[in-house]
C-alpha positions in Angstrom: -20.3 10.8 -23.6 -22.8 13.0 -25.3 -26.3 13.8 -24.1 -27.5 10.5 -25.7 -25.0 8.5 -23.6 -22.9 7.7 -26.6 -19.1 7.7 -26.6 -17.6 10.7 -28.3 -14.5 9.1 -29.9 -11.3 11.0 -29.3 -13.1 13.6 -27.1 -11.0 15.5 -24.7 -13.9 17.7 -23.6 -14.3 16.1 -20.2 -10.7 16.1 -19.0 -9.7 17.8 -15.8 -6.2 18.2 -14.4 -5.6 16.1 -11.3 -2.7 18.0 -9.9 -1.6 15.1 -7.7 1.6 15.7 -5.7 4.5 13.4 -6.3 5.2 13.0 -2.6 3.1 12.8 0.6 2.2 15.9 2.6 3.6 14.3 5.8 5.7 11.3 6.7 6.4 10.2 10.3 8.1 7.5 12.3 8.3 6.4 15.9 11.2 4.5 17.3 10.5 3.0 20.7 13.0 1.4 23.1 12.0 0.0 26.5 14.1 -1.9 29.0 12.9 -3.4 32.4 15.4 -5.4 34.4 16.5 -8.2 32.0 13.8 -7.6 29.4 14.0 -5.4 26.4 11.6 -4.3 23.7 11.9 -2.1 20.7 9.6 -1.1 17.9 9.7 1.0 14.7 6.5 2.4 13.2 6.3 4.7 10.2 3.8 6.0 7.8 2.7 8.7 5.4 -0.4 10.8 5.1 -1.8 13.2 2.5 -0.7 11.1 -0.4 -2.9 10.2 -3.4 -1.8 8.6 -6.6 -2.9 7.0 -9.8 -2.9 3.2 -9.8 -1.8 1.5 -13.0 -4.1 0.9 -16.0 -5.1 -2.6 -14.9 -7.4 -1.0 -12.3 -9.0 1.5 -14.7 -11.6 -1.1 -15.7 -11.4 -0.4 -19.4 -11.6 -3.1 -22.0 -8.4 -2.6 -23.9 -8.5 -3.7 -27.5 -11.6 -5.8 -26.8 -10.0 -7.8 -24.0 -12.0 -8.2 -20.8 -10.3 -6.9 -17.7 -11.2 -5.7 -14.3 -12.2 -7.2 -11.0 -15.5 -8.4 -9.6 -15.5 -5.5 -7.1 -15.4 -3.0 -10.0 -18.9 -3.7 -11.3 -20.1 -0.3 -10.2 -19.5 1.3 -13.7 -21.1 4.3 -15.3 -24.3 3.9 -17.3 -26.9 6.5 -18.2 -29.0 5.2 -15.2 -26.0 4.9 -12.9 -24.3 8.3 -13.2 -22.8 8.4 -9.7 -20.8 5.1 -10.3 -17.3 4.6 -8.9 -15.8 3.5 -12.3 -16.1 4.9 -15.8 -18.3 3.3 -18.5 -17.2 0.0 -20.0 -16.1 0.3 -23.6 -13.7 -1.2 -26.1 -10.5 0.9 -26.2 -9.7 1.9 -29.7 -8.7 5.5 -28.9 -5.6 6.1 -26.7 -7.2 9.2 -25.3 -9.8 7.1 -23.6 -7.2 5.2 -21.6 -5.7 8.4 -20.1 -6.0 8.7 -16.3 -9.5 9.2 -14.9 -10.6 9.9 -11.3 -11.4 6.2 -10.6 -7.7 5.6 -10.7 -7.0 8.1 -7.9 -6.5 6.2 -4.7 -5.5 7.0 -1.1 -1.9 5.8 -0.5 -1.7 6.8 3.2 -0.4 4.0 5.5 0.9 3.1 8.9 3.4 0.2 9.1 4.9 -1.7 12.0 8.3 -2.2 10.4 9.9 -4.0 13.3 9.2 -5.4 16.8 11.9 -6.9 19.0 11.7 -8.7 22.3 14.7 -9.9 24.3 15.7 -11.4 27.6 19.3 -11.1 28.9 20.2 -13.9 31.3 22.3 -13.3 34.4 25.7 -14.9 33.6 27.7 -13.4 36.5 28.2 -17.0 38.0 29.5 -18.4 34.7 33.2 -18.1 33.9 33.1 -19.0 30.2 30.1 -16.9 29.1 30.0 -13.2 29.8 26.5 -12.5 28.4 23.6 -14.5 27.0 20.5 -12.9 25.3 17.5 -14.7 23.8 15.5 -12.6 21.3 12.5 -12.8 19.0 12.0 -10.2 16.3 9.7 -9.6 13.4 9.7 -7.2 10.5 7.0 -5.8 8.3 4.4 -7.2 10.7 1.3 -5.2 9.6 0.1 -2.3 7.5 -3.0 -0.2 8.1 -4.2 1.4 4.8 -7.3 2.0 2.7 -5.5 0.8 -0.4 -7.3 -2.3 -1.4 -5.0 -3.6 -4.1 -1.8 -4.7 -2.3 1.0 -2.7 -0.7 0.5 1.0 -0.9 4.2 1.6 -1.3 4.1 -0.6 -4.4 1.2 1.5 -5.8 0.1 -1.2 -8.2 -2.2 -4.2 -8.0 -0.4 -7.4 -7.5 2.9 -5.7 -6.7 5.0 -8.0 -4.6 4.7 -6.9 -1.0 7.6 -6.5 1.4 8.1 -9.8 3.0 7.1 -10.4 6.6 9.9 -12.1 8.6 10.3 -13.6 12.0 13.6 -14.5 13.8 14.4 -16.3 17.0 18.0 -15.9 18.1 20.6 -16.3 20.8 23.5 -13.9 21.3 26.4 -15.3 23.3 29.5 -13.4 24.3 32.5 -15.3 25.6 
């Protein structure tokens, strides 16, 4: 935009290099196993921190080739009276240079995930001749994610990406 607030078609004057790393600064995990008498519990937690990335074009809040796009929460767009807006100015995209990455597409991809949680109880089978062990268990996987990424799963890094499925199992292990 020039001083009058008009789009400078094809202008590359306001571009700045993002220098985003392709991998997070740190990744971590915690594997916890606890046993008490006949009870058992295990959990796996992992996450990453220090990772920012560009989300795909559907979050850039541009109007490609005259088609309306964007989400209701993206109404904070740049105007001459709203210069500290979160998103760039609305415009019809006729120049591919205007669709290149802009800072509103940089998002925090840090997360902490509870990958699995398992509970079990092993029954005393010492008085049974035909069964040597019997364990009842309940487990779940991909139980929750803590993240500032508002558009789905931060590992998918795109809005509407299909999340990793949450799963619950109830089972019985029998050894003869």
